[in-house]
MDAnalysis code that builds the backbone (N, CA, C; Angstrom):
import MDAnalysis as mda
import numpy as np

u = mda.Universe.empty(714, n_residues=238, atom_resindex=np.repeat(np.arange(238), 3), trajectory=True)
u.add_TopologyAttr("name", ["N", "CA", "C"] * 238)
u.add_TopologyAttr("resid", np.arange(1, 239))
u.add_TopologyAttr("resname", ["UNK", "UNK", "UNK", "UNK", "UNK", "UNK", "UNK", "UNK", "UNK", "UNK", "UNK", "UNK", "UNK", "UNK", "UNK", "UNK", "UNK", "UNK", "UNK", "UNK", "UNK", "UNK", "UNK", "UNK", "UNK", "UNK", "UNK", "UNK", "UNK", "UNK", "UNK", "UNK", "UNK", "UNK", "UNK", "UNK", "UNK", "UNK", "UNK", "UNK", "UNK", "UNK", "UNK", "UNK", "UNK", "UNK", "UNK", "UNK", "UNK", "UNK", "UNK", "UNK", "UNK", "UNK", "UNK", "UNK", "UNK", "UNK", "UNK", "UNK", "UNK", "UNK", "UNK", "UNK", "UNK", "UNK", "UNK", "UNK", "UNK", "UNK", "UNK", "UNK", "UNK", "UNK", "UNK", "UNK", "UNK", "UNK", "UNK", "UNK", "UNK", "UNK", "UNK", "UNK", "UNK", "UNK", "UNK", "UNK", "UNK", "UNK", "UNK", "UNK", "UNK", "UNK", "UNK", "UNK", "UNK", "UNK", "UNK", "UNK", "UNK", "UNK", "UNK", "UNK", "UNK", "UNK", "UNK", "UNK", "UNK", "UNK", "UNK", "UNK", "UNK", "UNK", "UNK", "UNK", "UNK", "UNK", "UNK", "UNK", "UNK", "UNK", "UNK", "UNK", "UNK", "UNK", "UNK", "UNK", "UNK", "UNK", "UNK", "UNK", "UNK", "UNK", "UNK", "UNK", "UNK", "UNK", "UNK", "UNK", "UNK", "UNK", "UNK", "UNK", "UNK", "UNK", "UNK", "UNK", "UNK", "UNK", "UNK", "UNK", "UNK", "UNK", "UNK", "UNK", "UNK", "UNK", "UNK", "UNK", "UNK", "UNK", "UNK", "UNK", "UNK", "UNK", "UNK", "UNK", "UNK", "UNK", "UNK", "UNK", "UNK", "UNK", "UNK", "UNK", "UNK", "UNK", "UNK", "UNK", "UNK", "UNK", "UNK", "UNK", "UNK", "UNK", "UNK", "UNK", "UNK", "UNK", "UNK", "UNK", "UNK", "UNK", "UNK", "UNK", "UNK", "UNK", "UNK", "UNK", "UNK", "UNK", "UNK", "UNK", "UNK", "UNK", "UNK", "UNK", "UNK", "UNK", "UNK", "UNK", "UNK", "UNK", "UNK", "UNK", "UNK", "UNK", "UNK", "UNK", "UNK", "UNK", "UNK", "UNK", "UNK", "UNK", "UNK", "UNK", "UNK", "UNK", "UNK", "UNK", "UNK", "UNK", "UNK", "UNK", "UNK", "UNK"])
u.atoms.positions = np.array([
    [40.076, 22.168, 69.859],
    [40.594, 23.186, 70.749],
    [41.594, 24.065, 70.058],
    [42.449, 23.496, 69.174],
    [43.445, 24.280, 68.499],
    [42.787, 25.241, 67.563],
    [41.716, 24.813, 66.888],
    [40.946, 25.752, 65.997],
    [40.368, 26.854, 66.754],
    [39.818, 26.515, 67.963],
    [39.225, 27.575, 68.806],
    [40.281, 28.578, 69.226],
    [41.468, 28.112, 69.596],
    [42.527, 29.022, 69.957],
    [42.940, 29.950, 68.882],
    [43.034, 29.344, 67.637],
    [43.410, 30.195, 66.489],
    [42.348, 31.248, 66.221],
    [41.075, 30.856, 66.351],
    [40.000, 31.779, 66.068],
    [39.979, 32.895, 67.075],
    [40.154, 32.583, 68.365],
    [40.156, 33.617, 69.425],
    [41.355, 34.537, 69.165],
    [42.490, 33.992, 68.820],
    [43.656, 34.780, 68.567],
    [43.428, 35.785, 67.406],
    [42.815, 35.317, 66.382],
    [42.507, 36.127, 65.194],
    [41.629, 37.247, 65.579],
    [40.547, 36.967, 66.353],
    [39.599, 38.026, 66.774],
    [40.339, 39.035, 67.612],
    [41.188, 38.617, 68.554],
    [41.897, 39.619, 69.409],
    [42.812, 40.453, 68.579],
    [43.593, 39.830, 67.633],
    [44.512, 40.649, 66.798],
    [43.720, 41.622, 65.946],
    [42.583, 41.206, 65.418],
    [41.759, 42.116, 64.643],
    [41.339, 43.304, 65.495],
    [40.928, 42.983, 66.748],
    [40.486, 44.069, 67.657],
    [41.639, 45.043, 67.923],
    [42.825, 44.457, 68.141],
    [44.012, 45.265, 68.356],
    [44.255, 46.257, 67.245],
    [44.157, 45.739, 66.013],
    [44.433, 46.497, 64.817],
    [43.400, 47.658, 64.713],
    [42.077, 47.266, 64.861],
    [41.055, 48.264, 64.738],
    [41.134, 49.355, 65.787],
    [41.324, 48.936, 67.081],
    [41.322, 49.925, 68.106],
    [42.616, 50.755, 68.045],
    [43.713, 50.130, 67.634],
    [44.984, 50.812, 67.514],
    [44.894, 51.916, 66.472],
    [44.246, 51.703, 65.352],
    [44.110, 52.674, 64.346],
    [43.298, 53.898, 64.853],
    [42.230, 53.501, 65.649],
    [41.403, 54.616, 66.191],
    [42.152, 55.418, 67.202],
    [42.945, 54.754, 67.953],
    [43.678, 55.407, 69.118],
    [44.885, 56.248, 68.579],
    [45.348, 55.940, 67.375],
    [46.494, 56.657, 66.846],
    [46.231, 58.049, 66.324],
    [44.932, 58.375, 66.136],
    [44.551, 59.674, 65.651],
    [44.774, 60.791, 66.668],
    [44.511, 61.990, 66.227],
    [44.685, 63.144, 67.137],
    [46.077, 63.607, 67.125],
    [46.534, 64.209, 68.308],
    [47.793, 64.915, 68.406],
    [48.938, 63.922, 68.611],
    [48.663, 62.633, 68.844],
    [49.752, 61.669, 68.988],
    [50.100, 61.421, 70.418],
    [50.884, 60.358, 70.623],
    [51.264, 59.993, 71.981],
    [52.499, 60.802, 72.358],
    [52.636, 60.878, 73.697],
    [53.845, 61.530, 74.265],
    [55.014, 60.577, 73.997],
    [56.205, 61.086, 74.218],
    [57.383, 60.370, 73.901],
    [57.480, 59.040, 74.669],
    [57.013, 59.055, 75.887],
    [57.052, 57.843, 76.660],
    [55.701, 57.089, 76.711],
    [54.759, 57.414, 75.865],
    [53.472, 56.732, 75.746],
    [52.484, 57.105, 76.835],
    [52.759, 58.195, 77.566],
    [51.835, 58.555, 78.616],
    [50.444, 58.900, 78.205],
    [50.317, 59.421, 77.000],
    [49.044, 59.861, 76.483],
    [48.312, 58.757, 75.655],
    [48.958, 57.685, 75.426],
    [48.383, 56.603, 74.616],
    [47.361, 55.838, 75.384],
    [46.157, 55.751, 74.842],
    [45.078, 55.062, 75.601],
    [44.919, 53.585, 75.309],
    [45.795, 53.033, 74.444],
    [45.763, 51.591, 74.234],
    [47.219, 51.040, 74.027],
    [47.474, 49.896, 74.654],
    [48.738, 49.211, 74.473],
    [48.468, 47.759, 74.246],
    [49.296, 47.105, 73.455],
    [49.223, 45.659, 73.383],
    [50.650, 45.167, 73.552],
    [50.819, 43.924, 74.014],
    [52.165, 43.426, 74.210],
    [52.198, 41.916, 74.191],
    [53.441, 41.399, 74.232],
    [53.653, 39.945, 74.279],
    [54.494, 39.657, 75.573],
    [54.151, 38.557, 76.187],
    [54.844, 38.250, 77.437],
    [55.064, 36.760, 77.643],
    [56.005, 36.434, 78.555],
    [56.161, 35.093, 79.046],
    [56.012, 35.135, 80.558],
    [55.525, 34.026, 81.143],
    [55.172, 34.035, 82.578],
    [55.694, 32.744, 83.217],
    [56.936, 32.709, 83.705],
    [57.311, 31.575, 84.525],
    [56.748, 31.723, 85.943],
    [56.592, 30.592, 86.655],
    [55.981, 30.679, 87.948],
    [56.203, 29.418, 88.791],
    [56.066, 29.622, 90.108],
    [56.137, 28.479, 91.040],
    [54.727, 28.163, 91.500],
    [54.245, 26.930, 91.268],
    [52.875, 26.535, 91.556],
    [52.871, 25.599, 92.752],
    [51.959, 25.777, 93.721],
    [51.822, 24.888, 94.890],
    [50.345, 24.692, 95.132],
    [50.000, 23.702, 95.976],
    [48.664, 23.274, 96.204],
    [48.151, 23.513, 97.594],
    [46.856, 23.669, 97.719],
    [46.070, 23.615, 98.970],
    [45.137, 22.403, 98.779],
    [45.306, 21.358, 99.639],
    [44.570, 20.142, 99.505],
    [43.774, 19.789, 100.721],
    [42.682, 19.104, 100.515],
    [41.817, 18.676, 101.654],
    [41.729, 17.116, 101.616],
    [41.464, 16.557, 102.815],
    [41.431, 15.081, 102.930],
    [40.391, 14.512, 101.924],
    [40.753, 13.372, 101.310],
    [41.817, 12.455, 101.623],
    [43.080, 12.712, 100.783],
    [43.292, 14.010, 100.403],
    [44.487, 14.396, 99.598],
    [45.490, 15.150, 100.541],
    [46.744, 15.061, 100.132],
    [47.823, 15.826, 100.775],
    [48.789, 16.315, 99.691],
    [49.088, 17.644, 99.775],
    [49.951, 18.247, 98.818],
    [51.358, 17.682, 98.931],
    [52.001, 17.557, 97.804],
    [53.350, 16.952, 97.713],
    [54.369, 17.944, 97.143],
    [54.433, 19.158, 97.642],
    [55.383, 20.117, 97.205],
    [54.881, 20.867, 95.967],
    [55.768, 21.707, 95.407],
    [55.409, 22.513, 94.325],
    [56.006, 22.099, 93.010],
    [55.798, 22.929, 91.936],
    [56.290, 22.615, 90.672],
    [56.457, 24.002, 89.886],
    [57.321, 23.921, 88.854],
    [57.575, 25.109, 88.046],
    [56.609, 25.084, 86.860],
    [55.956, 26.193, 86.606],
    [55.018, 26.314, 85.511],
    [55.551, 27.372, 84.552],
    [54.912, 27.457, 83.330],
    [55.333, 28.402, 82.295],
    [54.086, 28.801, 81.505],
    [54.001, 30.015, 81.114],
    [52.982, 30.526, 80.249],
    [53.438, 31.591, 79.266],
    [52.684, 31.835, 78.293],
    [53.034, 32.834, 77.284],
    [51.755, 33.322, 76.636],
    [51.808, 34.524, 76.029],
    [50.584, 35.027, 75.426],
    [50.736, 36.494, 75.053],
    [49.592, 37.149, 74.790],
    [49.537, 38.544, 74.537],
    [48.590, 39.220, 75.479],
    [48.884, 40.489, 75.770],
    [48.039, 41.260, 76.664],
    [47.588, 42.579, 76.027],
    [46.423, 43.027, 76.401],
    [45.785, 44.250, 75.866],
    [45.504, 45.190, 77.017],
    [45.834, 46.421, 76.946],
    [45.612, 47.398, 78.018],
    [44.842, 48.572, 77.408],
    [43.637, 48.821, 78.004],
    [42.745, 49.901, 77.595],
    [42.679, 50.925, 78.711],
    [43.256, 52.086, 78.468],
    [43.290, 53.139, 79.478],
    [42.102, 54.002, 79.385],
    [41.338, 54.074, 80.512],
    [40.157, 54.999, 80.551],
    [40.590, 56.321, 81.254],
    [41.830, 56.437, 81.752],
    [42.439, 57.690, 82.197],
    [43.969, 57.430, 81.998],
    [44.758, 58.477, 82.272],
    [46.211, 58.273, 82.053],
    [46.812, 57.187, 82.950],
    [46.233, 56.986, 84.081],
    [46.880, 56.089, 85.056],
    [46.092, 54.816, 85.406],
    [44.900, 54.638, 84.794],
    [44.029, 53.499, 85.145],
    [43.633, 52.829, 83.874],
    [43.743, 51.443, 83.907],
    [43.488, 50.671, 82.711],
    [42.753, 49.396, 83.016],
    [42.002, 48.910, 82.054],
    [41.462, 47.538, 82.062],
    [42.360, 46.684, 81.199],
    [42.855, 45.604, 81.775],
    [43.808, 44.703, 81.018],
    [43.207, 43.377, 80.870],
    [43.364, 42.875, 79.615],
    [42.947, 41.493, 79.328],
    [43.979, 40.908, 78.341],
    [43.596, 39.835, 77.714],
    [44.531, 39.182, 76.796],
    [44.190, 37.683, 76.589],
    [45.194, 36.947, 76.213],
    [45.035, 35.567, 75.941],
    [46.356, 34.842, 76.308],
    [46.266, 33.880, 77.257],
    [47.550, 33.222, 77.640],
    [47.346, 31.696, 77.706],
    [48.402, 30.991, 77.411],
    [48.389, 29.567, 77.575],
    [49.366, 29.202, 78.653],
    [48.843, 28.629, 79.761],
    [49.703, 28.312, 80.921],
    [49.714, 26.850, 81.165],
    [50.894, 26.317, 81.495],
    [51.097, 24.932, 81.840],
    [51.756, 24.845, 83.218],
    [51.280, 23.925, 84.039],
    [51.840, 23.748, 85.354],
    [51.549, 22.409, 85.896],
    [52.232, 21.977, 86.939],
    [52.032, 20.673, 87.545],
    [51.259, 20.699, 88.876],
    [50.682, 19.626, 89.245],
    [49.935, 19.491, 90.519],
    [50.308, 18.141, 91.104],
    [51.088, 18.143, 92.138],
    [51.612, 16.945, 92.743],
    [50.920, 16.694, 94.111],
    [50.171, 15.566, 94.265],
    [49.488, 15.349, 95.512],
    [49.354, 13.839, 95.741],
    [49.029, 13.472, 96.968],
    [48.799, 12.104, 97.303],
    [47.394, 11.883, 97.721],
    [46.731, 10.841, 97.209],
    [45.375, 10.478, 97.648],
    [45.395, 9.143, 98.377],
    [44.756, 9.130, 99.576],
    [44.687, 7.926, 100.397],
    [43.322, 7.293, 100.382],
    [43.266, 6.003, 100.103],
    [42.002, 5.200, 100.061],
    [41.967, 4.333, 101.318],
    [40.796, 4.267, 101.982],
    [40.666, 3.499, 103.193],
    [39.473, 2.442, 103.088],
    [39.668, 1.364, 103.783],
    [38.527, 0.418, 103.958],
    [37.435, 1.202, 104.732],
    [36.212, 0.986, 104.326],
    [35.093, 1.675, 104.941],
    [34.766, 1.052, 106.323],
    [35.046, -0.175, 106.499],
    [34.665, -0.893, 107.726],
    [35.715, -0.781, 108.819],
    [37.001, -0.930, 108.470],
    [38.061, -1.048, 109.463],
    [38.883, 0.187, 109.538],
    [38.698, 1.086, 108.569],
    [39.488, 2.371, 108.546],
    [41.001, 2.093, 108.365],
    [41.406, 0.900, 107.898],
    [42.766, 0.683, 107.613],
    [43.118, 1.219, 106.249],
    [44.304, 1.660, 106.021],
    [44.724, 2.170, 104.718],
    [44.738, 1.115, 103.626],
    [44.002, 1.309, 102.638],
    [43.964, 0.381, 101.471],
    [45.105, 0.669, 100.521],
    [45.170, 1.849, 100.018],
    [46.257, 2.165, 99.034],
    [46.549, 3.655, 99.101],
    [47.745, 3.999, 98.672],
    [48.196, 5.335, 98.582],
    [48.620, 5.638, 97.141],
    [47.984, 6.652, 96.555],
    [48.306, 6.976, 95.123],
    [48.905, 8.361, 95.106],
    [50.199, 8.396, 94.600],
    [50.874, 9.654, 94.398],
    [50.615, 10.165, 92.953],
    [49.953, 11.284, 92.817],
    [49.560, 11.822, 91.471],
    [50.546, 12.947, 91.067],
    [50.836, 12.981, 89.783],
    [51.557, 14.077, 89.231],
    [50.863, 14.595, 87.992],
    [49.911, 15.539, 88.252],
    [49.152, 16.098, 87.099],
    [50.043, 17.029, 86.261],
    [49.825, 17.024, 85.001],
    [50.398, 18.055, 84.108],
    [49.193, 18.710, 83.388],
    [48.957, 19.986, 83.733],
    [47.799, 20.675, 83.305],
    [48.160, 21.848, 82.395],
    [47.236, 22.057, 81.455],
    [47.413, 23.253, 80.520],
    [46.100, 23.953, 80.334],
    [46.058, 25.236, 80.576],
    [44.834, 26.009, 80.529],
    [44.970, 27.244, 79.624],
    [43.987, 27.481, 78.838],
    [43.877, 28.660, 78.040],
    [43.122, 29.736, 78.872],
    [43.756, 30.856, 79.171],
    [43.264, 31.822, 80.125],
    [43.056, 33.206, 79.531],
    [42.106, 33.886, 80.059],
    [41.731, 35.251, 79.654],
    [41.759, 36.089, 80.934],
    [42.860, 36.777, 81.254],
    [42.903, 37.656, 82.453],
    [41.924, 38.830, 82.331],
    [41.353, 39.211, 83.486],
    [40.508, 40.338, 83.560],
    [40.956, 41.160, 84.774],
    [41.694, 42.272, 84.518],
    [42.404, 42.940, 85.569],
    [42.267, 44.433, 85.469],
    [42.462, 45.079, 86.581],
    [42.523, 46.559, 86.681],
    [44.069, 46.845, 86.967],
    [44.549, 47.845, 86.266],
    [45.925, 48.315, 86.443],
    [46.005, 49.772, 86.866],
    [46.763, 49.992, 87.948],
    [46.887, 51.316, 88.493],
    [48.376, 51.716, 88.387],
    [48.600, 52.787, 87.581],
    [49.947, 53.083, 87.154],
    [50.334, 54.534, 87.586],
    [51.581, 54.733, 87.941],
    [52.037, 56.060, 88.343],
    [52.351, 56.887, 87.051],
    [52.531, 58.150, 87.200],
    [53.091, 58.983, 86.213],
    [54.568, 58.639, 85.980],
    [55.120, 58.919, 84.847],
    [56.517, 58.552, 84.588],
    [57.454, 59.208, 85.630],
    [58.403, 58.387, 86.111],
    [59.478, 58.876, 86.956],
    [60.814, 58.607, 86.221],
    [61.255, 59.528, 85.481],
    [62.285, 59.268, 84.531],
    [61.780, 58.400, 83.450],
    [62.422, 57.263, 83.214],
    [62.021, 56.308, 82.196],
    [61.120, 55.206, 82.794],
    [60.796, 55.295, 84.064],
    [60.099, 54.231, 84.781],
    [58.641, 54.639, 85.106],
    [57.785, 53.637, 85.078],
    [56.403, 53.763, 85.676],
    [56.197, 52.532, 86.507],
    [55.623, 52.801, 87.679],
    [55.326, 51.691, 88.598],
    [53.797, 51.476, 88.668],
    [53.437, 50.174, 88.864],
    [51.963, 49.880, 88.780],
    [51.639, 48.750, 89.721],
    [50.350, 48.662, 90.013],
    [49.768, 47.551, 90.714],
    [48.649, 46.962, 89.855],
    [48.331, 45.730, 90.047],
    [47.231, 45.068, 89.324],
    [46.422, 44.182, 90.266],
    [45.162, 44.054, 89.977],
    [44.310, 43.182, 90.721],
    [43.175, 42.711, 89.812],
    [42.800, 41.411, 89.948],
    [41.765, 40.930, 89.071],
    [41.508, 39.446, 89.161],
    [40.845, 38.909, 88.245],
    [40.554, 37.435, 88.138],
    [40.983, 36.878, 86.856],
    [41.214, 35.593, 86.791],
    [41.613, 34.938, 85.544],
    [40.875, 33.661, 85.297],
    [39.797, 33.678, 84.527],
    [39.165, 32.459, 84.134],
    [39.918, 31.712, 83.053],
    [39.866, 30.391, 83.077],
    [40.576, 29.561, 82.075],
    [39.797, 28.308, 81.682],
    [40.105, 27.761, 80.587],
    [39.487, 26.512, 80.162],
    [40.616, 25.489, 79.854],
    [40.379, 24.270, 80.340],
    [41.407, 23.206, 80.247],
    [41.671, 22.835, 78.748],
    [42.908, 22.829, 78.410],
    [43.254, 22.356, 77.069],
    [43.795, 20.902, 77.068],
    [44.582, 20.623, 78.182],
    [45.133, 19.268, 78.212],
    [45.369, 18.884, 79.691],
    [45.210, 17.633, 80.023],
    [45.505, 17.158, 81.426],
    [45.948, 15.700, 81.327],
    [47.107, 15.485, 81.911],
    [47.595, 14.054, 82.017],
    [48.038, 13.814, 83.437],
    [48.139, 12.552, 83.720],
    [48.533, 12.098, 85.165],
    [49.547, 11.005, 85.097],
    [50.617, 11.170, 85.868],
    [51.604, 10.082, 86.049],
    [51.485, 9.745, 87.493],
    [51.040, 8.512, 87.813],
    [50.785, 8.130, 89.204],
    [51.419, 6.838, 89.577],
    [51.616, 6.706, 90.878],
    [52.179, 5.525, 91.485],
    [51.227, 5.067, 92.631],
    [50.792, 3.747, 92.542],
    [49.938, 3.207, 93.619],
    [50.768, 2.267, 94.458],
    [50.720, 2.465, 95.794],
    [51.504, 1.595, 96.676],
    [50.571, 1.052, 97.769],
    [50.959, -0.102, 98.317],
    [50.189, -0.701, 99.386],
    [50.505, -0.093, 100.709],
    [49.440, 0.292, 101.453],
    [49.700, 0.927, 102.709],
    [49.633, -0.064, 103.917],
    [49.405, -1.352, 103.596],
    [49.255, -2.387, 104.692],
    [50.571, -3.107, 104.949],
    [51.535, -2.898, 104.144],
    [52.895, -3.537, 104.355],
    [52.779, -5.035, 103.937],
    [51.904, -5.417, 103.040],
    [51.753, -6.814, 102.592],
    [52.573, -7.107, 101.383],
    [52.200, -8.211, 100.731],
    [52.961, -8.646, 99.553],
    [52.681, -7.750, 98.304],
    [51.583, -7.077, 98.298],
    [51.188, -6.241, 97.143],
    [52.096, -5.046, 97.072],
    [52.767, -4.845, 95.946],
    [53.836, -3.800, 95.773],
    [53.310, -2.583, 94.976],
    [52.218, -2.720, 94.294],
    [51.671, -1.559, 93.579],
    [52.133, -1.498, 92.110],
    [51.827, -0.326, 91.481],
    [52.166, -0.183, 90.061],
    [52.177, 1.264, 89.716],
    [52.684, 1.608, 88.554],
    [52.838, 2.965, 88.073],
    [52.327, 3.137, 86.670],
    [51.826, 4.294, 86.353],
    [51.404, 4.642, 84.950],
    [51.866, 6.019, 84.677],
    [52.199, 6.320, 83.410],
    [52.703, 7.616, 83.011],
    [51.897, 8.197, 81.834],
    [51.683, 9.493, 81.852],
    [51.064, 10.214, 80.752],
    [49.649, 9.776, 80.459],
    [48.896, 9.349, 81.529],
    [47.477, 8.895, 81.373],
    [46.565, 10.147, 81.202],
    [45.659, 10.045, 80.280],
    [44.665, 11.164, 80.116],
    [43.844, 11.325, 81.381],
    [43.910, 12.574, 81.884],
    [43.221, 12.910, 83.151],
    [42.056, 13.852, 82.972],
    [41.450, 13.898, 81.774],
    [40.359, 14.813, 81.527],
    [39.185, 14.490, 82.409],
    [38.901, 13.277, 82.751],
    [37.750, 12.910, 83.556],
    [37.996, 13.155, 85.032],
    [39.215, 13.409, 85.400],
    [39.566, 13.646, 86.820],
    [39.845, 15.110, 87.172],
    [39.900, 15.978, 86.149],
    [40.260, 17.288, 86.410],
    [39.215, 18.270, 85.920],
    [39.109, 19.382, 86.495],
    [38.047, 20.419, 86.157],
    [38.354, 21.066, 84.840],
    [37.345, 21.190, 83.998],
    [37.493, 21.855, 82.712],
    [37.644, 23.367, 82.831],
    [37.116, 23.911, 83.965],
    [37.198, 25.339, 84.230],
    [38.093, 25.631, 85.395],
    [38.965, 26.617, 85.239],
    [39.781, 27.120, 86.342],
    [39.589, 28.596, 86.480],
    [39.440, 29.031, 87.766],
    [39.271, 30.444, 88.065],
    [40.134, 30.805, 89.241],
    [40.951, 31.838, 89.068],
    [41.760, 32.312, 90.208],
    [41.756, 33.817, 90.280],
    [42.099, 34.278, 91.423],
    [42.295, 35.772, 91.626],
    [43.770, 36.034, 91.618],
    [44.178, 37.239, 91.336],
    [45.572, 37.603, 91.341],
    [45.747, 39.080, 91.768],
    [46.886, 39.320, 92.345],
    [47.276, 40.662, 92.770],
    [48.798, 40.751, 92.615],
    [49.250, 41.942, 92.082],
    [50.648, 41.997, 91.860],
    [51.137, 43.417, 91.740],
    [52.427, 43.586, 91.540],
    [53.024, 44.860, 91.393],
    [54.197, 44.790, 90.387],
    [54.407, 45.832, 89.597],
    [55.469, 45.767, 88.598],
    [55.969, 47.127, 88.215],
    [56.774, 47.118, 87.130],
    [57.417, 48.321, 86.620],
    [57.412, 48.261, 85.129],
    [57.306, 49.405, 84.490],
    [57.509, 49.577, 83.046],
    [58.774, 50.407, 82.822],
    [59.564, 49.997, 81.829],
    [60.848, 50.749, 81.561],
    [60.751, 51.113, 80.084],
    [60.703, 52.396, 79.826],
    [60.593, 52.887, 78.415],
    [61.855, 52.722, 77.621],
    [61.711, 52.092, 76.461],
    [62.864, 51.841, 75.584],
    [62.981, 52.930, 74.605],
    [61.898, 53.158, 73.779],
    [61.860, 54.234, 72.823],
    [60.433, 54.476, 72.446],
    [60.066, 55.740, 72.216],
    [58.734, 56.069, 71.838],
    [57.661, 55.543, 72.749],
    [56.762, 54.700, 72.316],
    [55.739, 54.101, 73.154],
    [56.047, 52.676, 73.456],
    [57.265, 52.271, 73.233],
    [57.631, 50.828, 73.503],
    [58.376, 50.739, 74.832],
    [57.877, 49.810, 75.660],
    [58.400, 49.601, 77.028],
    [58.593, 48.148, 77.333],
    [59.618, 47.901, 78.197],
    [59.720, 46.559, 78.808],
    [58.845, 46.588, 80.088],
    [58.262, 45.435, 80.417],
    [57.380, 45.325, 81.614],
    [57.689, 44.081, 82.418],
    [57.752, 44.198, 83.692],
    [57.920, 43.153, 84.591],
    [56.914, 43.209, 85.732],
    [56.305, 42.099, 86.102],
    [55.301, 42.108, 87.156],
    [55.426, 40.870, 87.988],
    [55.477, 40.987, 89.287],
    [55.462, 39.875, 90.259],
    [54.086, 39.734, 90.865],
    [53.487, 38.577, 90.765],
    [52.058, 38.345, 91.138],
    [51.861, 37.135, 91.954],
    [50.834, 37.206, 92.827],
    [50.341, 36.065, 93.529],
    [49.012, 35.641, 92.977],
    [48.828, 34.374, 92.752],
    [47.550, 33.812, 92.296],
    [46.944, 32.844, 93.281],
    [45.685, 33.016, 93.574],
    [45.008, 32.092, 94.496],
    [43.832, 31.458, 93.771],
    [43.620, 30.172, 93.946],
    [42.609, 29.480, 93.240],
    [41.210, 29.544, 93.915],
    [40.204, 29.729, 93.076],
    [38.806, 29.668, 93.530],
    [38.186, 28.340, 93.303],
    [38.749, 27.548, 92.317],
    [38.070, 26.358, 91.876],
    [38.868, 25.087, 92.266],
    [38.156, 23.967, 92.462],
    [38.734, 22.685, 92.705],
    [39.224, 22.070, 91.400],
    [40.504, 21.780, 91.271],
    [41.047, 21.187, 90.001],
    [40.701, 19.711, 89.931],
    [40.348, 19.120, 91.043],
    [40.037, 17.681, 91.032],
    [38.563, 17.519, 90.949],
    [38.034, 16.987, 89.801],
    [36.636, 16.829, 89.574],
    [36.058, 15.460, 89.970],
    [36.949, 14.536, 90.443],
    [36.531, 13.212, 90.875],
    [35.647, 13.302, 92.130],
    [34.496, 12.703, 92.047],
    [33.538, 12.775, 93.178],
    [34.088, 12.073, 94.387],
    [33.982, 12.731, 95.518],
    [34.411, 12.172, 96.823],
    [35.873, 12.090, 97.024],
    [36.686, 12.759, 96.169],
    [38.103, 12.631, 96.259],
    [38.806, 13.885, 96.874],
    [38.010, 14.737, 97.503],
    [38.548, 15.936, 98.162],
    [38.904, 16.968, 97.107],
    [39.463, 18.089, 97.594],
    [39.804, 19.210, 96.707],
    [41.310, 19.477, 96.631],
    [41.722, 19.985, 95.456],
    [43.053, 20.510, 95.309],
    [42.944, 21.805, 94.596],
    [43.537, 22.861, 95.194],
    [43.495, 24.201, 94.601],
    [44.911, 24.666, 94.332],
    [45.121, 25.124, 93.121],
    [46.418, 25.600, 92.695],
    [46.615, 27.083, 93.053],
    [47.765, 27.331, 93.672],
    [48.190, 28.702, 93.909],
    [49.538, 28.915, 93.278],
    [49.942, 30.185, 93.068],
    [51.143, 30.421, 92.341],
    [51.812, 31.774, 92.665],
    [53.099, 31.818, 92.538],
    [53.805, 33.113, 92.505],
    [54.433, 33.158, 91.120],
    [54.032, 34.145, 90.312],
    [54.506, 34.241, 88.892],
    [55.245, 35.539, 88.611],
    [56.092, 35.475, 87.616],
    [56.829, 36.635, 87.166],
    [56.497, 36.861, 85.633],
    [55.779, 37.874, 85.334],
    [55.492, 38.197, 83.992],
    [56.503, 39.184, 83.398],
    [57.118, 38.757, 82.274],
    [58.119, 39.607, 81.596],
    [57.626, 39.814, 80.144],
    [57.600, 41.068, 79.706],
    [57.106, 41.238, 78.360],
    [57.459, 42.585, 77.814],
    [56.970, 42.858, 76.604],
    [57.184, 44.097, 75.943],
    [55.854, 44.670, 75.567],
    [55.696, 46.002, 75.798],
    [54.439, 46.749, 75.447],
    [54.693, 47.692, 74.244],
    [53.747, 47.721, 73.385],
    [53.854, 48.596, 72.157],
    [52.748, 49.698, 72.284],
])
C-alpha cells in the first residue's frame, strides 16, 4: 500500500507540473490569481467524527480525526472549478455490539469497540467561487469522496450482560481488516474563504459536513455503522 501511495503521489505531482507549465503561458495571472485556471495546494484537515448505527449496534459518542494531503483545482471558468487531490485521513469509530441468545433473547455479551481507521481518499468536488472582494474570495463546495482502507485496528472490551460470574476480557490494537470495509464513500458539502497573501498564493479555510454512503462494518449480520464528520480544512493554494 505504501508503494501504491508513493506511485499515485508521483503521478499527481507530475500532472501538476505538466498542467502548471501549460497554464502559465499567455498574458499571465492577475495579481490575486483570478485569471489562473489551475491551482494546487497543501492542506491539513482536523475533524469531529460521529456514527450512525443500526441494531445490534449502538453509537458510543464521537472522536477526533485528522487528515493531510494535496489538492488540485482546475477552473473551467473564472468562478467554477473541478477539485480533486489525494488525502490520508485517520479517525475513530466507537460503538457497542450486543449479542443475544437466539432461543431466549437474553443478552449474551456486550462488546464495546474502538476502531482506529485510516483511508486514502480522492475527493471529487465542484467549487463555486465569488469574484475577489478585496483580498478575499468566498466559495462553496459539493461532491463525493471515495477512499480505500489503508489500516484498521480494534481495541475492544467484552462484558457479560447476564450479571453472572463471567467478567469478560479486553484486547488492544487487534487487526480489524476482516471486520471493516475496504472501500469508503461519503458525500460532502461545505463553505469557505480564500485570503490572498501575495501574487497567486492564498490561504484557504473550509468548513464541511461529510455524510457516509457505505457501511464501515463488513461483518455479516452485525448491523451497520456509518461515519459522519464535521471537518475544517486549512491550507495554502499556489
